[in-house]
Residue, then its C-alpha position, 0 to 999 in steps of 0.5 A: m520361772m522358766k528356767y526352773g521350767w525347762i531343768v524339770l523337763s530336762c531331766l524327765c526327758l533324761l529319764i526318759s531315754c535311760a535305759r535299766y537291764e536287770k539281770i534275772e536269775l531263774e530257779e533251776l527247774p527240773d526236766r518234766i517228761v511230756l505226755n500227749a496221747l490220743a485215744s480212739p476206737e482203734g487204739i492209742r497214738a502218744h508222743i513222749s519227750k521232755s520239757v525244755m525252756l523257750t530260752d534254750k538255745d538248742p532245745d533237746y526234746l528227745l527222751t530215751g528210755a520211756e515206757a508207758s503202760v495203758f490200764v483200760n476201766n482200771a485193768f492193764v491192758g499192755n505197753l506203748r510200743a515205739d514206733d518211730d520210722p528212721d525214714d519219716s522226717i516228719h513226725v518227730a522222734g518219740q512216737f507210741r502206739l497200741d493197737y487195742p479195741l476200745q468202746v465207748d465210755d471206756q476209761i483209759r489211764i497212761e502211766a509213763s516213766a523214764a531213768g532219772y525223771e518223775p513219772v506221770s500219768s493222766e486218764t480219758r474217756i471214749p466219748f459218745e459215738c458222731r455221726i455225719e447225717r447229710v453236707d448241703t453245699s453252695m458255691i460262693v464267689g470272691s475275690a482275691p489279689i492274684w499276681w497283683l491282680e484282683q480275680d475272681t476265686f471260688g469257694i464252698r460253703a457247707y452246711v453240715t447236720l449231726g446225727e443225734v446229739r445228746r442234749d442232757t449233758a455236754c458233748y464236745y465236737r470238732l469239725f475240720v476240712n481237707r483238701k486233697m489233690r491228685l496231680e497225675t501226668n507222665g507216669r508220675v502221681w502226686d498227692f496233696s494234702s492241706l492237713d499237712d504242709k510238708n508231707i508230699l507224698d510221690s508214688g512215681s518214679s521222681s521226687g520232690s518237694v514244694s512248699y504247700s503254703y503256695y496253695p492254702l486252704s482258707v476255712d471260715y468257721e461261720d457258724p456261731v456255735f464255733q464262737m460261744v464259749g462262755y467259760n472264757p468270753a475273752l477267747q470269744e473273739v478268736n474261737g472261730t477266727y482261728g479256725l479250729g472248728t470246736f464246739s458244744s452240743l448245748s449250743l447246737p440249734e434244733d435241727r443240728k445244722v452247722r456252718l462253715s465255708f472254705s476256699p478257694a475251692q479248685f474243679s477236677y480237670q483231665n485232658d489227653t495228658l493228665s488227669f488233676d482230681v480235687d477231694f474235700e474230705i469234711y471231717l467231725l470228730a467227737i473229743s473228750d472234755d480235756y481235749y476241748h478245752y485245751m483247743q479252746l485255750l491254746r487255738d493259735y498259740a504262738v511263742q514271739l519272745g522278741t515282743l513278748d506276744f504269747g498269743s491268747l494263752l489266757e490261762a495258767s498252765a494247770n488249765y490246759t495239762n491233765v498230766n499229773n506231775g508232767f505236762g501234755l494232753v492225753g484225750a480222745y476221740q471219735m471220728d466220722s467223715l464224709t468226702i465231696h469230690m469235685p467235678c471236672d471243670s472244661v477250663y485249665p486250672q492254673i494251679i497245675d502249672r504253678i504245681m509244676n513250676g514249683y517242681g521244676w517242669 
């Protein structure tokens, strides 16, 4: 009996250790137009490209000869014009814009086409206005490993009070923070923005580049309104964690106050040879329905083919695109902002040395 037991066990081990490779024949799919656009009271900014396969060795997004018409409340108002800057190394080619005044509840329709592709279209509406009524702040102290040493870090907890909001229907918002730092020394001026970690603007006589990831800004959306995703409970775990800051007016408390924190909070500083200014800009966006649902679905979306990890993309493609016959998102927003200027500290900020060392000064 033992003899047969060992034979069975050996066969099982052999089956487990076998690897089987299958060649998958994928259906040839036609390229589609990808239309991404956001409308605001100032006009429309768009990016038009073509679809690619995730498995393409050299993905080619560029779509030549694209055209797009804009209709407001069913009336033609103009065509999107190409807005690529040849000196811009940050934004991908295929930028378009139309400067046209838009108002609350205006219905915008964009129709895009290119030779060899089926035309696409999408619609959105300008949402209601939003307003930051006030922001109350408090300093918070934490700890973090810096150069293998546990050091105190300072952060800011902000209580943002919204202006009047509609309670009879769901209105959607997005809240986020941008940290701006300006260093001036020896006739050079360097501007840093946490919202664009590769865009460093030099307005002095010398230029350089350093990864802004050395100075990240962490935003924690602590308030429960950021975790309320009623239509998709599977997303409640990640909604606040990944920092998209979206919420619904129906989730707001009576005082219309929401809470978030961000760190590290550097102070401004000045001496005889340099000045270092730090501002925190708090942005409140009223966003269209499609914009909100897109942010709710995609949030931390990243493709890692090696592990087949598709992030938290939990829905079919029809749920995260509102472009007919194509792909992308057409949404709208209104915006208000408030700036917190950090006071000057008497202690020299170590981040200044890290910035200078990064540029080889």
